[in-house]
N, CA, C and O atoms as CSV, one atom per row, in Angstrom:
chain,resi,resn,atom,element,x,y,z
A,1,UNK,N,N,81.245,144.430,80.936
A,1,UNK,CA,C,81.534,143.528,79.843
A,1,UNK,C,C,82.784,143.999,79.111
A,1,UNK,O,O,82.861,145.162,78.717
A,2,UNK,N,N,83.734,143.146,78.926
A,2,UNK,CA,C,84.970,143.472,78.218
A,2,UNK,C,C,84.712,143.362,76.722
A,2,UNK,O,O,84.278,142.312,76.248
A,3,UNK,N,N,84.975,144.445,75.960
A,3,UNK,CA,C,84.711,144.376,74.517
A,3,UNK,C,C,85.676,143.441,73.807
A,3,UNK,O,O,86.833,143.300,74.203
A,4,UNK,N,N,85.189,142.814,72.766
A,4,UNK,CA,C,86.026,141.987,71.907
A,4,UNK,C,C,86.706,142.905,70.906
A,4,UNK,O,O,86.069,143.805,70.359
A,5,UNK,N,N,87.978,142.691,70.662
A,5,UNK,CA,C,88.731,143.569,69.781
A,5,UNK,C,C,89.189,142.822,68.542
A,5,UNK,O,O,89.416,141.613,68.575
A,6,UNK,N,N,89.321,143.561,67.449
A,6,UNK,CA,C,89.927,143.008,66.250
A,6,UNK,C,C,91.195,143.808,65.980
A,6,UNK,O,O,91.285,144.975,66.362
A,7,UNK,N,N,92.163,143.197,65.333
A,7,UNK,CA,C,93.456,143.852,65.119
A,7,UNK,C,C,93.591,144.322,63.679
A,7,UNK,O,O,93.181,143.632,62.746
A,8,UNK,N,N,94.167,145.498,63.511
A,8,UNK,CA,C,94.531,146.028,62.210
A,8,UNK,C,C,96.022,146.290,62.243
A,8,UNK,O,O,96.507,147.043,63.087
A,9,UNK,N,N,96.738,145.680,61.342
A,9,UNK,CA,C,98.186,145.832,61.295
A,9,UNK,C,C,98.504,146.992,60.369
A,9,UNK,O,O,97.973,147.081,59.262
A,10,UNK,N,N,99.366,147.872,60.824
A,10,UNK,CA,C,99.766,149.014,60.012
A,10,UNK,C,C,101.243,148.853,59.686
A,10,UNK,O,O,102.082,148.867,60.587
A,11,UNK,N,N,101.566,148.702,58.414
A,11,UNK,CA,C,102.953,148.626,57.974
A,11,UNK,C,C,103.314,150.013,57.460
A,11,UNK,O,O,103.103,150.313,56.285
A,12,UNK,N,N,103.861,150.871,58.340
A,12,UNK,CA,C,104.075,152.274,58.016
A,12,UNK,C,C,104.966,152.483,56.800
A,12,UNK,O,O,104.745,153.430,56.046
A,13,UNK,N,N,105.962,151.634,56.585
A,13,UNK,CA,C,106.885,151.874,55.488
A,13,UNK,C,C,106.461,151.176,54.212
A,13,UNK,O,O,106.995,151.478,53.145
A,14,UNK,N,N,105.511,150.247,54.292
A,14,UNK,CA,C,105.092,149.493,53.122
A,14,UNK,C,C,103.804,150.045,52.522
A,14,UNK,O,O,103.602,149.982,51.309
A,15,UNK,N,N,102.948,150.577,53.361
A,15,UNK,CA,C,101.639,151.039,52.908
A,15,UNK,C,C,101.802,152.254,52.002
A,15,UNK,O,O,102.530,153.189,52.337
A,16,UNK,N,N,101.135,152.242,50.873
A,16,UNK,CA,C,101.184,153.382,49.963
A,16,UNK,C,C,100.314,154.511,50.497
A,16,UNK,O,O,99.538,154.313,51.432
A,17,UNK,N,N,100.444,155.690,49.908
A,17,UNK,CA,C,99.704,156.854,50.365
A,17,UNK,C,C,98.205,156.603,50.325
A,17,UNK,O,O,97.495,157.001,51.248
A,18,UNK,N,N,97.703,155.949,49.275
A,18,UNK,CA,C,96.263,155.706,49.195
A,18,UNK,C,C,95.811,154.803,50.330
A,18,UNK,O,O,94.725,154.996,50.875
A,19,UNK,N,N,96.616,153.834,50.689
A,19,UNK,CA,C,96.263,152.957,51.803
A,19,UNK,C,C,96.289,153.723,53.112
A,19,UNK,O,O,95.436,153.507,53.973
A,20,UNK,N,N,97.256,154.616,53.275
A,20,UNK,CA,C,97.296,155.435,54.484
A,20,UNK,C,C,96.036,156.273,54.588
A,20,UNK,O,O,95.472,156.426,55.671
A,21,UNK,N,N,95.591,156.819,53.455
A,21,UNK,CA,C,94.383,157.633,53.484
A,21,UNK,C,C,93.170,156.772,53.814
A,21,UNK,O,O,92.234,157.249,54.455
A,22,UNK,N,N,93.171,155.510,53.386
A,22,UNK,CA,C,92.083,154.603,53.731
A,22,UNK,C,C,92.056,154.387,55.242
A,22,UNK,O,O,90.991,154.473,55.853
A,23,UNK,N,N,93.214,154.106,55.858
A,23,UNK,CA,C,93.273,153.941,57.309
A,23,UNK,C,C,92.913,155.240,58.017
A,23,UNK,O,O,92.201,155.224,59.021
A,24,UNK,N,N,93.402,156.364,57.499
A,24,UNK,CA,C,93.102,157.659,58.109
A,24,UNK,C,C,91.596,157.895,58.125
A,24,UNK,O,O,91.034,158.259,59.158
A,25,UNK,N,N,90.948,157.690,56.990
A,25,UNK,CA,C,89.496,157.878,56.913
A,25,UNK,C,C,88.778,156.913,57.847
A,25,UNK,O,O,87.800,157.282,58.498
A,26,UNK,N,N,89.264,155.684,57.910
A,26,UNK,CA,C,88.650,154.676,58.769
A,26,UNK,C,C,88.764,155.072,60.239
A,26,UNK,O,O,87.778,155.017,60.975
A,27,UNK,N,N,89.970,155.473,60.671
A,27,UNK,CA,C,90.152,155.836,62.073
A,27,UNK,C,C,89.387,157.106,62.437
A,27,UNK,O,O,88.955,157.253,63.580
A,28,UNK,N,N,89.211,158.027,61.487
A,28,UNK,CA,C,88.439,159.242,61.763
A,28,UNK,C,C,87.001,158.897,62.149
A,28,UNK,O,O,86.383,159.614,62.936
A,29,UNK,N,N,86.463,157.797,61.594
A,29,UNK,CA,C,85.090,157.411,61.941
A,29,UNK,C,C,84.999,156.821,63.341
A,29,UNK,O,O,83.900,156.678,63.878
A,30,UNK,N,N,86.140,156.474,63.943
A,30,UNK,CA,C,86.142,155.837,65.260
A,30,UNK,C,C,86.487,156.789,66.399
A,30,UNK,O,O,86.722,156.347,67.524
A,31,UNK,N,N,86.520,158.092,66.120
A,31,UNK,CA,C,86.792,159.065,67.175
A,31,UNK,C,C,85.721,158.912,68.257
A,31,UNK,O,O,84.527,158.856,67.962
A,32,UNK,N,N,86.162,158.844,69.497
A,32,UNK,CA,C,85.249,158.674,70.620
A,32,UNK,C,C,85.132,157.238,71.104
A,32,UNK,O,O,84.576,156.996,72.176
A,33,UNK,N,N,85.643,156.280,70.337
A,33,UNK,CA,C,85.588,154.874,70.735
A,33,UNK,C,C,86.846,154.491,71.508
A,33,UNK,O,O,87.913,155.069,71.300
A,34,UNK,N,N,86.712,153.511,72.400
A,34,UNK,CA,C,87.864,153.004,73.133
A,34,UNK,C,C,88.651,152.054,72.236
A,34,UNK,O,O,88.080,151.164,71.605
A,35,UNK,N,N,89.969,152.253,72.186
A,35,UNK,CA,C,90.835,151.401,71.375
A,35,UNK,C,C,92.055,150.996,72.190
A,35,UNK,O,O,92.357,151.600,73.219
A,36,UNK,N,N,92.746,149.976,71.721
A,36,UNK,CA,C,94.024,149.558,72.297
A,36,UNK,C,C,95.075,149.703,71.208
A,36,UNK,O,O,94.910,149.175,70.108
A,37,UNK,N,N,96.154,150.417,71.510
A,37,UNK,CA,C,97.248,150.609,70.564
A,37,UNK,C,C,98.453,149.849,71.097
A,37,UNK,O,O,98.918,150.114,72.206
A,38,UNK,N,N,98.962,148.905,70.309
A,38,UNK,CA,C,100.170,148.172,70.693
A,38,UNK,C,C,101.349,148.796,69.966
A,38,UNK,O,O,101.352,148.895,68.739
A,39,UNK,N,N,102.348,149.215,70.727
A,39,UNK,CA,C,103.510,149.880,70.160
A,39,UNK,C,C,104.581,148.863,69.805
A,39,UNK,O,O,104.524,147.712,70.237
A,40,UNK,N,N,105.548,149.288,69.023
A,40,UNK,CA,C,106.616,148.395,68.582
A,40,UNK,C,C,107.508,147.933,69.725
A,40,UNK,O,O,108.206,146.928,69.592
A,41,UNK,N,N,107.497,148.651,70.849
A,41,UNK,CA,C,108.287,148.240,72.008
A,41,UNK,C,C,107.459,147.390,72.973
A,41,UNK,O,O,107.805,147.263,74.147
A,42,UNK,N,N,106.355,146.804,72.470
A,42,UNK,CA,C,105.487,145.876,73.205
A,42,UNK,C,C,104.670,146.522,74.317
A,42,UNK,O,O,104.127,145.810,75.162
A,43,UNK,N,N,104.567,147.827,74.342
A,43,UNK,CA,C,103.701,148.503,75.304
A,43,UNK,C,C,102.315,148.632,74.683
A,43,UNK,O,O,102.179,149.007,73.519
A,44,UNK,N,N,101.285,148.317,75.472
A,44,UNK,CA,C,99.901,148.485,75.018
A,44,UNK,C,C,99.298,149.685,75.732
A,44,UNK,O,O,99.419,149.813,76.950
A,45,UNK,N,N,98.653,150.556,74.979
A,45,UNK,CA,C,98.028,151.749,75.524
A,45,UNK,C,C,96.543,151.673,75.212
A,45,UNK,O,O,96.154,151.539,74.051
A,46,UNK,N,N,95.709,151.758,76.249
A,46,UNK,CA,C,94.262,151.723,76.080
A,46,UNK,C,C,93.708,153.104,76.388
A,46,UNK,O,O,94.091,153.726,77.378
A,47,UNK,N,N,92.808,153.580,75.541
A,47,UNK,CA,C,92.186,154.872,75.777
A,47,UNK,C,C,91.119,155.156,74.745
A,47,UNK,O,O,90.874,154.357,73.841
A,48,UNK,N,N,90.488,156.306,74.895
A,48,UNK,CA,C,89.445,156.729,73.974
A,48,UNK,C,C,90.097,157.558,72.866
A,48,UNK,O,O,90.838,158.500,73.145
A,49,UNK,N,N,89.816,157.200,71.604
A,49,UNK,CA,C,90.417,157.896,70.461
A,49,UNK,C,C,89.895,159.324,70.403
A,49,UNK,O,O,88.696,159.554,70.245
A,50,UNK,N,N,90.811,160.280,70.533
A,50,UNK,CA,C,90.440,161.694,70.468
A,50,UNK,C,C,90.624,162.237,69.061
A,50,UNK,O,O,89.768,162.957,68.546
A,51,UNK,N,N,91.759,161.884,68.436
A,51,UNK,CA,C,92.005,162.358,67.072
A,51,UNK,C,C,93.088,161.514,66.419
A,51,UNK,O,O,93.833,160.798,67.089
A,52,UNK,N,N,93.156,161.614,65.101
A,52,UNK,CA,C,94.189,160.954,64.305
A,52,UNK,C,C,94.497,161.882,63.137
A,52,UNK,O,O,93.596,162.546,62.624
A,53,UNK,N,N,95.765,161.938,62.705
A,53,UNK,CA,C,96.099,162.792,61.566
A,53,UNK,C,C,96.519,161.946,60.370
A,53,UNK,O,O,96.525,160.717,60.441
A,54,UNK,N,N,96.874,162.613,59.264
A,54,UNK,CA,C,97.178,161.910,58.015
A,54,UNK,C,C,98.442,161.058,58.113
A,54,UNK,O,O,98.662,160.195,57.263
A,55,UNK,N,N,99.280,161.280,59.135
A,55,UNK,CA,C,100.469,160.459,59.356
A,55,UNK,C,C,100.169,159.298,60.300
A,55,UNK,O,O,101.077,158.571,60.705
A,56,UNK,N,N,98.896,159.124,60.650
A,56,UNK,CA,C,98.406,158.094,61.567
A,56,UNK,C,C,98.935,158.280,62.984
A,56,UNK,O,O,99.031,157.317,63.745
A,57,UNK,N,N,99.282,159.536,63.345
A,57,UNK,CA,C,99.573,159.853,64.736
A,57,UNK,C,C,98.248,159.828,65.484
A,57,UNK,O,O,97.243,160.328,64.980
A,58,UNK,N,N,98.237,159.261,66.660
A,58,UNK,CA,C,97.005,159.010,67.404
A,58,UNK,C,C,97.040,159.778,68.716
A,58,UNK,O,O,98.037,159.739,69.437
A,59,UNK,N,N,95.944,160.482,69.028
A,59,UNK,CA,C,95.811,161.138,70.324
A,59,UNK,C,C,94.701,160.435,71.089
A,59,UNK,O,O,93.567,160.349,70.618
A,60,UNK,N,N,95.038,159.929,72.282
A,60,UNK,CA,C,94.081,159.241,73.136
A,60,UNK,C,C,93.779,160.090,74.355
A,60,UNK,O,O,94.644,160.819,74.841
A,61,UNK,N,N,92.549,159.997,74.853
A,61,UNK,CA,C,92.178,160.611,76.122
A,61,UNK,C,C,91.685,159.503,77.043
A,61,UNK,O,O,91.429,158.384,76.600
A,62,UNK,N,N,91.556,159.823,78.328
A,62,UNK,CA,C,91.119,158.855,79.330
A,62,UNK,C,C,91.989,157.596,79.274
A,62,UNK,O,O,91.482,156.475,79.317
A,63,UNK,N,N,93.302,157.800,79.176
A,63,UNK,CA,C,94.230,156.690,79.005
A,63,UNK,C,C,94.279,155.830,80.263
A,63,UNK,O,O,94.180,154.608,80.160
A,64,UNK,N,N,94.423,156.404,81.410
A,64,UNK,CA,C,94.355,155.671,82.676
A,64,UNK,C,C,94.137,156.688,83.787
A,64,UNK,O,O,93.964,157.874,83.507
A,65,UNK,N,N,94.142,156.252,85.026
A,65,UNK,CA,C,93.812,157.139,86.139
A,65,UNK,C,C,94.774,158.309,86.300
A,65,UNK,O,O,94.361,159.403,86.685
A,66,UNK,N,N,96.039,158.091,86.013
A,66,UNK,CA,C,97.008,159.151,86.259
A,66,UNK,C,C,97.475,159.861,84.995
A,66,UNK,O,O,98.271,160.796,85.080
A,67,UNK,N,N,97.004,159.446,83.838
A,67,UNK,CA,C,97.323,160.134,82.584
A,67,UNK,C,C,96.004,160.513,81.927
A,67,UNK,O,O,95.177,159.646,81.646
A,68,UNK,N,N,95.804,161.799,81.682
A,68,UNK,CA,C,94.523,162.216,81.108
A,68,UNK,C,C,94.506,162.136,79.588
A,68,UNK,O,O,93.444,161.947,78.996
A,69,UNK,N,N,95.663,162.276,78.946
A,69,UNK,CA,C,95.715,162.139,77.492
A,69,UNK,C,C,97.110,161.736,77.049
A,69,UNK,O,O,98.079,161.884,77.794
A,70,UNK,N,N,97.200,161.222,75.821
A,70,UNK,CA,C,98.473,160.729,75.302
A,70,UNK,C,C,98.511,160.944,73.802
A,70,UNK,O,O,97.485,160.830,73.131
A,71,UNK,N,N,99.689,161.256,73.267
A,71,UNK,CA,C,99.898,161.399,71.830
A,71,UNK,C,C,100.852,160.297,71.406
A,71,UNK,O,O,101.923,160.141,71.992
A,72,UNK,N,N,100.469,159.531,70.388
A,72,UNK,CA,C,101.289,158.406,69.933
A,72,UNK,C,C,101.711,158.649,68.496
A,72,UNK,O,O,100.869,158.807,67.613
A,73,UNK,N,N,102.999,158.680,68.266
A,73,UNK,CA,C,103.522,158.876,66.916
A,73,UNK,C,C,103.188,157.659,66.055
A,73,UNK,O,O,103.368,156.520,66.487
A,74,UNK,N,N,102.706,157.898,64.851
A,74,UNK,CA,C,102.254,156.832,63.969
A,74,UNK,C,C,103.322,155.811,63.636
A,74,UNK,O,O,103.005,154.641,63.422
A,75,UNK,N,N,104.586,156.223,63.586
A,75,UNK,CA,C,105.651,155.305,63.184
A,75,UNK,C,C,105.995,154.276,64.254
A,75,UNK,O,O,106.718,153.323,63.964
A,76,UNK,N,N,105.498,154.436,65.488
A,76,UNK,CA,C,105.788,153.460,66.539
A,76,UNK,C,C,104.626,152.500,66.780
A,76,UNK,O,O,104.697,151.655,67.672
A,77,UNK,N,N,103.565,152.623,65.998
A,77,UNK,CA,C,102.389,151.773,66.184
A,77,UNK,C,C,102.591,150.442,65.475
A,77,UNK,O,O,102.964,150.405,64.303
A,78,UNK,N,N,102.344,149.353,66.188
A,78,UNK,CA,C,102.382,148.019,65.592
A,78,UNK,C,C,100.967,147.557,65.264
A,78,UNK,O,O,100.714,147.148,64.131
A,79,UNK,N,N,100.045,147.606,66.207
A,79,UNK,CA,C,98.655,147.198,66.019
A,79,UNK,C,C,97.736,148.239,66.624
A,79,UNK,O,O,98.118,148.976,67.533
A,80,UNK,N,N,96.528,148.289,66.109
A,80,UNK,CA,C,95.450,149.033,66.751
A,80,UNK,C,C,94.298,148.059,66.894
A,80,UNK,O,O,93.831,147.498,65.903
A,81,UNK,N,N,93.837,147.854,68.118
A,81,UNK,CA,C,92.730,146.942,68.372
A,81,UNK,C,C,91.479,147.763,68.637
A,81,UNK,O,O,91.484,148.684,69.455
A,82,UNK,N,N,90.414,147.420,67.938
A,82,UNK,CA,C,89.165,148.164,68.018
A,82,UNK,C,C,88.044,147.242,68.465
A,82,UNK,O,O,88.080,146.043,68.187
A,83,UNK,N,N,87.041,147.792,69.160
A,83,UNK,CA,C,85.880,146.971,69.491
A,83,UNK,C,C,85.194,146.506,68.209
A,83,UNK,O,O,84.998,147.298,67.287
A,84,UNK,N,N,84.832,145.239,68.147
A,84,UNK,CA,C,84.233,144.668,66.941
A,84,UNK,C,C,82.947,145.387,66.572
A,84,UNK,O,O,82.669,145.588,65.390
A,85,UNK,N,N,82.156,145.779,67.570
A,85,UNK,CA,C,80.874,146.418,67.270
A,85,UNK,C,C,81.022,147.830,66.713
A,85,UNK,O,O,80.033,148.388,66.237
A,86,UNK,N,N,82.217,148.437,66.750
A,86,UNK,CA,C,82.382,149.762,66.165
A,86,UNK,C,C,83.006,149.730,64.786
A,86,UNK,O,O,83.256,150.783,64.199
A,87,UNK,N,N,83.262,148.540,64.255
A,87,UNK,CA,C,83.859,148.406,62.928
A,87,UNK,C,C,82.778,148.008,61.930
A,87,UNK,O,O,82.139,146.966,62.074
A,88,UNK,N,N,82.583,148.847,60.922
A,88,UNK,CA,C,81.655,148.519,59.836
A,88,UNK,C,C,82.453,147.742,58.798
A,88,UNK,O,O,83.030,148.328,57.882
A,89,UNK,N,N,82.483,146.424,58.943
A,89,UNK,CA,C,83.337,145.597,58.092
A,89,UNK,C,C,82.924,145.666,56.624
A,89,UNK,O,O,83.779,145.585,55.742
A,90,UNK,N,N,81.648,145.811,56.352
A,90,UNK,CA,C,81.187,145.907,54.963
A,90,UNK,C,C,81.736,147.171,54.306
A,90,UNK,O,O,82.204,147.127,53.168
A,91,UNK,N,N,81.681,148.292,55.014
A,91,UNK,CA,C,82.211,149.549,54.491
A,91,UNK,C,C,83.718,149.442,54.268
A,91,UNK,O,O,84.229,149.932,53.261
A,92,UNK,N,N,84.428,148.814,55.188
A,92,UNK,CA,C,85.872,148.648,55.059
A,92,UNK,C,C,86.219,147.744,53.882
A,92,UNK,O,O,87.162,148.030,53.144
A,93,UNK,N,N,85.476,146.664,53.696
A,93,UNK,CA,C,85.714,145.767,52.565
A,93,UNK,C,C,85.434,146.463,51.242
A,93,UNK,O,O,86.184,146.287,50.282
A,94,UNK,N,N,84.366,147.250,51.176
A,94,UNK,CA,C,84.048,147.989,49.951
A,94,UNK,C,C,85.158,148.975,49.601
A,94,UNK,O,O,85.543,149.093,48.437
A,95,UNK,N,N,85.673,149.681,50.605
A,95,UNK,CA,C,86.749,150.646,50.369
A,95,UNK,C,C,88.013,149.935,49.897
A,95,UNK,O,O,88.707,150.432,49.010
A,96,UNK,N,N,88.318,148.777,50.481
A,96,UNK,CA,C,89.500,148.016,50.066
A,96,UNK,C,C,89.341,147.507,48.635
A,96,UNK,O,O,90.301,147.522,47.863
A,97,UNK,N,N,88.140,147.059,48.275
A,97,UNK,CA,C,87.901,146.601,46.899
A,97,UNK,C,C,88.081,147.743,45.901
A,97,UNK,O,O,88.680,147.556,44.842
A,98,UNK,N,N,87.563,148.922,46.237
A,98,UNK,CA,C,87.709,150.082,45.351
A,98,UNK,C,C,89.179,150.417,45.149
A,98,UNK,O,O,89.606,150.732,44.038
A,99,UNK,N,N,89.955,150.347,46.235
A,99,UNK,CA,C,91.384,150.662,46.137
A,99,UNK,C,C,92.104,149.651,45.254
A,99,UNK,O,O,92.984,150.022,44.478
A,100,UNK,N,N,91.740,148.385,45.365
A,100,UNK,CA,C,92.371,147.344,44.546
A,100,UNK,C,C,92.036,147.537,43.074
A,100,UNK,O,O,92.905,147.355,42.221
A,101,UNK,N,N,90.803,147.899,42.758
A,101,UNK,CA,C,90.414,148.086,41.358
A,101,UNK,C,C,91.067,149.320,40.753
A,101,UNK,O,O,91.247,149.381,39.537
A,102,UNK,N,N,91.423,150.294,41.565
A,102,UNK,CA,C,92.100,151.498,41.068
A,102,UNK,C,C,93.512,151.160,40.609
A,102,UNK,O,O,94.003,151.731,39.635
A,103,UNK,N,N,94.162,150.240,41.301
A,103,UNK,CA,C,95.554,149.875,40.972
A,103,UNK,C,C,95.574,149.112,39.734
A,103,UNK,O,O,96.642,148.705,39.277
């Protein structure tokens, strides 16, 4: 069964530090899940999320048959597609509401 994916757009130069930390915390909960990362040069990379850092650099494993792992610099990421069943949308909405009320 092919998983259904949802897209999260990351605007690296527009997002404030608090928003970056929100994405960082969110992606940390998805370690071990299969994701698709679309790069700014239109290349899509599919793999299992191994790690992510505070700059939103992404390390994938099990990328394909001939590549065992890959490191993706956060500044080249256009989209990250995640399986819908691994996204806790209520938790994400609550975190976004808290961030808006802080501003």
